[in-house]
N, C-alpha and C positions, 0 to 999 in steps of 0.2 A: 463214347463216355459223355458223361454228363455235361451241360456248357458249363458250369461253373463248379467241376471237379477240385476239390480242394482247393476253394478259394474261401477267403472270409469275408464276412460281409456284417455292417452293422443296420438297421433298418427303425431307425424313428418313426415313432407315432405305431405301430408294430399290433397295437391292441384289439382292433376290429380295422372292418374296411380296407382303403385302400392300404396302409400297412401290413395289417394280416396278409392280404392276399398277394403283394410280394415278398414279405418274408416266406411264406410256404410255398409260393412257386419258386424262390431261392434255394430252399431246403431241398424240395423234391430231385431240384437240378446238380445237388453237391456239396452245396456250399455250408460253410459250417456259421451257422447267424445267430448273431448278439440282440434279443429284440429290446432293443431301445424307448422307454415310456414313461410317461408319467404314473402311468397306473397299467398292473398289469391284466384287472378284472374289464370287460368290456361293457359298454352303457346296458346291455340286454340281461348282464349279469351269467351270460351263456359259459359254454367252455373259455379256457384263454388258450390263446395261439402257441404258449410253451405247450399245453395241457395235449392240444391236436399236432403238433409236431412231436414230440415225443411217442404219443401215440402210432404214429406212421413212421416212426422207426430213424425219424432226424435228429441229425444235431443240433442244438441249440438252447442259450439259454437268455434268462433276463436278466434285467439292470434297470432297476426305475431312475429315469432321467427325465430329468427336467430342460429342453434342449436352451430354453431363454436364460440358465445359470452357465456360465464356462465350464466351472467346477467339476460338473456333470455330464458335459459335453467331453470331456477329457479323460476324465474316469472312465466314459465308456469303450474310448479309443486305448486306453491303459487295460483294461479289462481285456479286451481281442489278442493285444500284444503280449500279452503276460502267457497267454493260453495257447497262441497259437504262433506269435514269434512276427508276426504282418499284420497289415489290414489293406485286404483287396478294394473291397467297394464299402461306399456307404451312400447309404439311400437317406436325402434329408427329406423326412415325408409329414413328419409331425407337424400340426396346423390347427389354429383356431378359428372359427367366425362371428363377429361382431356384425348386427345388420343397422344401418343409421345413412342415412344422406348427411352431406355436412353438416349442416346447422345441427344435427339430431346426434353427431357424434364428439361424446364425452371424450376429454384430453385422458383419463383415464381407461375410455375402450381404445383407444388411438393406440396407448402405450402399451395394454397389452397386449395388442393383435400385429401389430409391429415387431416386438419384444421374441415374440416366441415364435412370429411367421418367416419373418425375414432378419430378426439377428440371431434365432435359433439355427437358417441356415447358415447363415454367417459364421458363427459359433462352428456347425458341423463341417462344413467346407475347409473353416483357416485348422481346425482340429486335423481335421484326415490328412489333411497337404503336409503338414509340418509333421506326422508320420510317414508320409508317403514319400518323402525329400528323403528318409534317413536308407530309403528300403533299394538293394538292386533290382533291376527292372526285369520284368518278363517281356519278351517278345517288343521290348520296347516303353513298356508300360510301367509307372511304378503301381499308378494306383485309378480307380477310376469313380468319380463321383457320379451319383445322380440325384438329383434336385425335381420334384414335384411342386411345380408349379399351377396353372389354371391358366383354361382359357380367358380368364378374366385377369390376366398379366397382360392380357392383349388389346381387349377388347374392357368397356365400362361392365361394371357392374352394378346394375341398379340398386339403389339402395345401401348399398354394403360398401361404402368410400375408404377404409382401412383397409378391408380383405383387396379390394382390389388390386389397391397400392400397394401394399406388401408382396404379392403376387405380380405385380410389374416390376418389383424389384429385385427378386428371386431372377426374372429374366435375365435382366439386364447383370447381376451379380455372377449369375451360367458362362454368359459370353465373355466379362472380364477375366473369370479366373480362368478357362479355357485358354486364353490367348496368352495372360500372364503365364503359364506354367506346362504349355502344350510343347515348350523347350525341354522342360525338367522330366516330360515322360508322364504329367500328369493329365485325365482327361474328363472333363467334367463337361456334362449334358443336362439336360431337363427334360419331361413329360410335362405334358400340360393339360390334365382332362376335362372334356366338356364336362354334360350331366351325366352323372355316376352314378347308379341304382345300388344301394347295399344289397340288393338281394330279394327284395321285397319289392311291392307295386307301385309303393306310396312311400319311400324312404330313400333321401337322400343325400350320401355323406361326401359331392362333391360341392363347392359352393359357400357351404356355411355351416365348414367342420362335422359333420353328420345328423344336421336339423332334420327334421320332416320338410319335404317338400308338399306346398298346398297342391289341389288339382289344377288349379289356374298355373302354377307354374311347373308341373308336370307338360299340362298340354300346350304349354309354350313351349315347352323343350323337344316336344315330341314334335310340333310345326316346322321348328327352326333345325331340324336336326333329320337332314338327307337318310343317312343309313334307317333300314326300316325297323329298327329298335333302340333303346336307349343304351348307353354303356352301365358294365359291371367292374365289382374290380379287379377281377381278370384280366381286362384288355389291358389297363393299367399295368398290370403286373407283367404281361406280355410285354411290351414296352420297354419298359424297366429293366425288364430281367435281356433283351436284346441289345441293349445301351451298356448294360452290366458287364458284358460276356463279350469276348475275343472277337466273335462276328462284326462290332460296331469298330471297321477300320474304319482311318482316315475320316474319321467323324468326331466333333467334337465343338465346344460351345453352339450347337443347337438344341431351338426347344422343339419336342416332337407332339405336334399336336395328336391326341387319341380322343376325338368329339365327333364320331360319324360326320365329319363332313360338315360341321355348322360353320365353320370360318371358310369353307370352300364356297358357300353358298352366298 
């Protein structure tokens, strides 16, 4: 039986990159998936995630969702509950990147990055938890929250102050939610990607919200990563699947590194 058979899930930022890979993997494992993103069209104007899922015979829907707006996050929860009766999983993946050191970061850039990356995860956790508290537990679990952080939530993000702070906040938020709601049967963990390529040799989807990585940045990433390749969105999707599934028992509040050993070196 598939690992997410008869489970319902929301994946934010599911239009491309890591979010798309997670949505595809969850649906392939039997989940009913709601794709919650600010746009259905990927940056390359290719096939939408919904098209890919429906072509594969999977059950999914799309709802335009700005995660920095509470009412839109709540609408995504309501959509799933109205269709399926409960919410089993939410993956808070949506994020953006803004480059700039402290003295180069404007108030506007700071506010926008923190609003999407951190407040968006706060909204996703809160709206999901409010629903999960109403649900009967299955094997002691009322629901699972998976947040996408970053290795830059653990170490500095050179030249990207607001991004790094937002990801560090996600790590703390994950631990706090896990500790506060464990007795209620709500599981909360995070996945922290390292350098993740979007599938081509030159584009990076982690660290700057899909921005192209320079040759120097890729060379540094390869030199710092012990594993003999950089990561792919599917690597992150596999980790998210584990944490979203019933295989992840007695695990909550963790920030699972998916970085090819970067942080171990």
